[in-house]
N, C-alpha and C positions, 0 to 999 in steps of 0.2 A: 503494499500499500503506500501511494506516495505522499510524504508529508506536505501539509499546508503551505509550508514556505517554499516550496517548488512546483505549486499548483501553477505558477504562472510561466513556469520554464517549459517549451514546447519542443519537442523535437530532439531533445537530449536525454533517453532514458539511460543510457551506460553511465554517464555523467553522475544523474540522479541515484542509480543504484549504487555506486561507488562511495558516495558522498553520506548518503544514509546508512549502509552498512559500517563506515567507519565510526559513526556516533553510535548504532546500535550495538556493535559488538566493542566500544570504548577501545578502539585503535586507531586514535586520530593521529598522523603523522606530524613531527614539527614542521613539515613545510610541504606547500603543494605548487605545481604547477597546472593551471587551466591553460591548454593549449589548444589554439584552434582559431577559426577565422573570427575577423571583428563582426560585431552585431548579431553572433548566433547565441547568445545567452550566457556567456562568460561572467559577465557582471551580475547577472540576476543568480547565478548558481552561487557566485560569491556571498552575495547578499542574503540568500536561504541558508548556505553555510554558517554564516555568522551568526545568525539567528538561531541556529540549531545550537551552537557551539557555547553562545553567551547567555541563552535564556537559563532563568533559574528553573529547577524542576519545581513541578505545581505553581508557576506564576502564573496566572490567566490574565493578569491584565495586560492592557493594552501599551501601559508607559514604557514596558523596557524594550517592547516591539519598536515601538514610535522611534526610541532613542537610536536603537541599531540602524532603522532605515534613515534616520535624519544624520547617521555617523557621528553622533555625539555622546555616544557610550563612554564611558571613562576608559574602558579595557579593549576599545578599537580603535585603530589608526587607519586611514584610509589615505592611501597616497596616489595623487595624478602629477603626470609631467607638468612643468612649468615652463613659463618663459621668464627671462630674467629683462625687467625695465627699470631703468633708473634706479638699480641696486634693488629691487623689490621682485619676489617671486610670484608669477601670477598665473592661475590655472587657464584653462581655455576659455572657459565661461566669463572668468574675470578679466581676461585680456579682451575679449569682445566687448564686453559692458564698459570696458574703460575706452574702447575705440583705438587699441594698440595695433599697429602696422605689424605685422608677423612675417618675418622675412627668414626666419629659420625655425623648424618644427620644435615642439617642446620636448624637454627631457627630465627624466629623473636626476635630479643632482645629489652631489656627494652630501651637500648640507642636509637634504631629505632623509639620506641613509644614515647621518647621526642623529637627526632627530629620531630615526627608528630605534636606534642603538640606545638613546637616552629613555625613551618611551618603555623598553623593556628592560631596562636597569632596574624597575621596580616592580614588585610582586603586582598582580591583578588586584583591582580595589574589591569588586563585585563577584565577577565570574569566577570559575575554576582555573581559566587561561587568558592571557591576552592575545587580541587578534591583529595582525597586520595584512592589510591587502595591498597589492603595489599594481596598479593600472600599466598597461603598456610598458611591463617591466624590460621589453626590447629596447627602450630610450635611454638605459643606462649608459654612461661612457664607462670605460674601462675601469676607470678609477671608482667609480659608485660601484661597479658591480663588485670588486676586489674588497670592498669596504663591507658589501652585505654578507659576502661569504664567509667574513669571521662570524658574523652574527649568526648565520645558517649552522655554523658548526655547532654554536652553544646558543640555542634560541630559549633556556630557560622555559618558565612556564609560560610557553607562546606556542603560535601557531600562525605561519607566515605564508601568504597566499600570492603567487606570482601569475600575472596575467599575460599571456604573449600569444604572438600569432603562429610559432613555429618552436620548435628545440634549437634549430639553426641560430635563431636570432638571439641566443643568451649563450653566455660562455661555459663550456661544457662541464665546468666544476660547479656551476650553479646547477645546471639541469640534474647532475648526477646526485644532488643533495635535496630533490622534490621527489615526491612522489607525483606522477603524471596523470592527469584527469583529462581524457580527451573530448574535443567538441567538434562537431562536424556540421558542413552545411546541410540547410534543411532541404526536405524534400516539396515539390511544389505543393501539396497538400497542407504539410506543416506551414509554409511560408504563408499562403492563404489564410489559414487559422490565426496565426499570428496578426499579420497585417488587418484582418477583420477585428478582429479582439482589440486591436490599437486605434480602432476608427479609420484606418486609411485603405479602405478596399479600393477607392479610385485608383490606388497605384496598380491594382490585378488588371486596370485596362490599359496602362502604358508599358506595352512590352520593352521598350527600350530601358525602361529603369529598371524591370524585372532580370534583364540580360546583362544591366551593370552590375546588380545585387549578386548573382551568381551564388544564390541558396541564403544569402544573409538579408533577414529582416531589416534588422538595425541600418545596414547598409542601402537598403531599398529607401528607407524613409528619409536617411541623409540625404540620398539622390533626389527624391521627389522634393524635399525642402529647397536644395539649390536650384531644381528647375523653376521652382516657385519665382527664385530672386531674377531670373532671367527674363528682360521686358519682353512681353507678348508679341510685339512688332518685331523685335530682333529675330526671337525665335522662328516666326514663319517666315523671315527673310532668308535666314541660312538652311531651312527645312529643305531647300533644292541647291544645287550647284548654280552659281553667280551667271546670269545670262550674256553678261559684257563684262569688259575689263573695265568700264567705268563703275558698273553696279559693285563688283569685286572689291574697287578702290574704297567705295562710299561704305560696304560693309566693313572693311578691314578698319575704317576710322571709326565708325560707330561702336564695334567691338571694343576699341582700345580704350575709348572714352567712356563706356556703359558699364563694363565689368572689372572686377578685380582680378589681380593676376591669378589667385586660385579658381576663382570662376571662368576664367579663359583655360585654364587646364582642363577643369571640368567639362567645358563646352567641347572640346576636342575628343573625349571618351564619349559622349554624348550622341555626337555628329556620325562619328562611325558607326555606332549601333545604329541610329539613323539612316545613315546611307546603305547600309549594309542590307536593311530589312529592305530598302527600296530597288535593290538590284544596282546601284551605282558603286561599282567597285574602285573605279579611279582615285576617288577623293580619299581612299581608306590609307595609302601609303602616303600622301599628303599630309594629312591629320596626324599621322603618325611621327611625322618627321616634324610637323610645328609644334606638337608636345615634347619633343626633344630638346627641340631650340628654346621655347619656353623654360623649359626646367634649367636650362643654361643661361637664363637673363638676357636670352637676346631681344632687342627692343622688339617689344609686343605688335606694334602697328607693321613695321616691316615683315614680320612672322606673318601675320594674316594678309597682308597684300601679296605675298609670294605664294603663299597656299591657296588663296583665293583665285588668284589669275590663273593659277595652274590648272583650276577645274573647268575653266571658260573653255 
């Protein structure tokens, strides 16, 4: 029987079975690696697992569960990658709220690993163990990973959960000290179930988004949200290859002026899916080249001019 804490986790029966068995048999490991694609339920599983481990036996109140879900339980430390801005660390959500221009990806920093060490240096205050969850653990620099390694060797009364896309994205020494919990891409049926439960059934009628998501409901929602940020008239204009050189140059200017660098990169992926579904194969290589140049910070308007003129 699946515990209520995993009720919202769809399409990952193996992970649920392994985590429930660990608690039921009182064989909880010092460290876990939740490994699999982004957006398939790794975070939900970590949340459910922390609820199981931090809940007091016989405590039927909602207060403890609420604190865990809000991540303000005294024995829970939830770590996210951060940007460094004017000497302050900002999570992705905080960076968006502050309007910070993000030129490099966020990362889990050495200072955050030191905070984990300090957090685990004291005994748990309320639960039987302390819990640390590290999202996007693959973003750790080698120095941060080596610092974490020392903690993994002697975690004390604690369990540490790393969330990463693959074992190859982490140092082998970290992987070897963790029990792996695998997560997989969802079937079409499970994808539909998740998206409908999340009130995003409209995504199911957008085949380009489903194709981009590749079995990840979280990525499907993220792609859908990005699609809503593209001006409708611009999206309509680029839905077919440009009819003339002048049209191509106008489109390039509009894209450069209207979209952020991140949105332009996303647009190359979306257009590849859209053109492929329409049977236009010539633009696919051009868009792949455009993506490569944008990633290397080539002047965006020039990239789009060359790309779109090549489609005429």
